[in-house]
N, C-alpha and C positions, 0 to 999 in steps of 0.2 A: 343315796345309794353310789359306789363306786363303778368305775366305769372299767372292763377288761377290752384285753388286746387279742381277736383269731382271723387272722389272713381269709381273706376270699375263699381258699380254694378248700378252705373246712368246715362250709355252709354247704350243707346239699337238701336239697327237698323240704326246707323249714326247720331241719335240722343240723346244729352245729359241733365238732365233732373237734375236738382240741386233744391236741397232743402234745401240749406243750411244756415241757417239766418245772420250765419255773413262771410262768402264766399260772398252770394248775396250783403250784407252792403256793402264791397270791394267794387267790380265788377260796381256795380249802383250809391251807395252816397261816397265811397271814389277818385273811379273815373273817375265821372259821363258820364262811359259809355249806351247809351242807342240801341234800337233797329236799326239791319243792321249794329251793329257797327261790329269790327272784335277784337275775340278776342283768345287769347292762354290759352291750358287748356292742363293738364298730371294728368293721372289717380293712381300718385304713382307707379304702378307698371312694368315701362319703352314707356309709350303711349305720345308723345306728339303730337297736334293737333292744329290749326288752324282751327276757328269759327267761324261763324256768327251771331248774336246774335237776335234769332228768336221773340219769345214771353218774357214780362220782368210784372210779377203781382207780388203784395205785397206778397211776401215767396215762391217763385216758378217763376223759367226761365227757359229759353228752349233756346238752340245753337243746329244748324245745323252742322256738320262736313262738310269743307271743301278739307281741306288738310290735309295730315297725314306730322308731321314733326322728321326733325332726329331727331338720339339718342345722345344725352350727356355727356353720362358716359364715365367715361374710362374702358378700356378696363378689369385692372385688379380690382373683386371686392374684397374690403381691408373693413377689418371691425377692428377698433378701441378700442385697452381693454387700458382705460387709468384713471386714476389713481384719486381716488373722490379727489378736489381740491373744493375751495371755490365759492360761489355761481359768483359774474364776470367773471374769467377764467373759469367756467365750460363752462354757456352759451357762452363766447366766442370758447371755445373748438368747442362744437354742431354748432354755426353759420359759422365758418371759414371751418369745416372738412365738412359739405355738400357742403359746394361752393364749397372746390377742389373735388370731389367727392367722398370719406366715404360711404359706402356701409351701414356698421350699429356701431353703439358706445356699447359700453361693460364698466358702471362705475366698475372700478377695488378698492376691499378696500384692500390696502400696509399695511406696517408693519409700514410708518412712510405716511402714508395718516390722513390729520390731519381735515376730516370731516368722520362725522359717518358713518359707512354703510346704516342705516335705510334714512338716507337723502331719498334716493331711493323714499318711496312708499309717500312721500308726495312732492315731483318736478318732476313725474312723467307727468305732465302737463304741467308743464309750460317749461320744458325740451322739452317735441314730439310739442310742439307751435311754438319753438323758431327754433325746424328745419323742420319743415313746410311751418314758414316765410323763410329762410335764400333756402331752396329748390324751393320754387313760382322767388321766388329775383335772383336766379342764373339759372334759368329751367333749370332743371333736371327732368327728366325722371321720375326717382325711388326714394324714400320720403325714404330715411335711417329711420332704427327701431334705437329704444331706450332701453334695458333692464332692469331692476334689476339690481343692484351690485351682487357683485361675489366676494369671498374670490381669493386671489393670486393662490391657489393650486384649484381652480372650474373654474379660470378659464384659466388657464393652462390643466386641461383636458380640458374645453368645445371648444379650442380655435384647438387645436390637434385634437377632433373630428367634427370637422365641416370647420377645412380650411385646415391644415396640414400644412403648408411654415406659421413660426412662428419666429418671429425678433422684439427681443426687444432693446431697444435704449442703451446704456451704453456709456463710453468715454472712456473704455478699449472695446471696439468694434474693430469692422476694418471700415474702410470707405469704404469698399463698402459689398452689400447681393448677395448670387449666384441668377440672373436673372432667375427666374424662370415664368413661365405665370400659371392665375388661381387664388385658393383664396390664400390669404394672410391673416393676423392678425400681426397687429404695438402691443406692447408691452410702454406705454410707464408708468415712475414712477410719482412721487411728484418730490418740488424741490432736496430733499432730498433723491433722487435715491433710488434704490430697496437693500432689506436689501442683508449684504450675501451669509443666509439666501435660500433666494426668486432669486437668481441670480443662484447658486447652483441648486437648483430644479429646474429653466428653463433648464439650460443649462445638466441634467441628464432626459427633453423630446425633446430632439432637437431642443434646439435654440438655433438661430444664431442671434449675435449680432453686432450692426450697431455705431457707433460712427458720430456722428455729430462737434467734436474738445472733445477740453480739457475746453470750458468754461463749466461754469455752469446754466444751460437756465431755466427762465421758463415754468412751463410743459404748457403752452398752445404753449410759443417760438418754446417747441420741435413737437410738435401739427404738425403746418403747415409745420415745416420744412423738417418733416419725411415723413409725409403724399406725400408731391410737388415730393420728393426728388424716394419713392418709384411709383409713381402714374405715372411720368411724364419723368425720368429720365434712 
C-alpha cells in the first residue's frame, strides 16, 4: 500500500485535510484510489497512520484516521555530511540515504569537490523532491531535511554543536568506531578523499575515523555502506 505525505498542519481532530494538488493527483489519478479506500499517510515529523478516504473533491481531499502505525525510524539519529558530487550520484545519495534512515543531509564543499558550493541555491527544491519521494516509498515517519552547502570548517563546527559524535570515513581509519547511542554525524568525502589539512582539522575536533577497506569507493557507494554500518550493525 503506497504511503503519502500530509504536513502536520493538515491534521485536525482525527481528520487529515489535504489540499496539495500534486499529492492529490498521485492519490486519485496515478494510484486511482477512491472514496472509502484505505491509504497510509505520514506527517514528516514521525507520525504514520492508516486512513479511510472520506471525501474527494477537485483540489481537496479528506481522510479519516483509523489506526496509528508503528515507527520505522532507526534508533540512531544520523546526520550525513557529504561532499558535493555530480547531479546523478548526489540524487542517488539522497534517495538511498533516505531509504536507509538518514535524518538530515548537509552538502559539504571540500578541497577536492568537483561541484561548486553555490549549486545548492539552484538544486534545493529538486533535492527536496527526491527526498520526499524516497521517504514515501520507504515508509519513513520522519521527512529528512537538507541544508545549504557548508565549507568543511563550517560543517565540522555545526556537527560538533548539533551532534557531538563525529565520524569521518577514511581508509586510514579503524574498522570500527565506538558504539555510542544518540546523535551521530558522518562525514564522507569525494572520490579524491579529504585533503591532509581537512583530516588534520577533523582530528583536532575529536573526530573518529572509520575505514571500509583500502579500495577507492565512489561517494555514493561509500555512503550506502557506511550508513548501513552505523545504523544497523
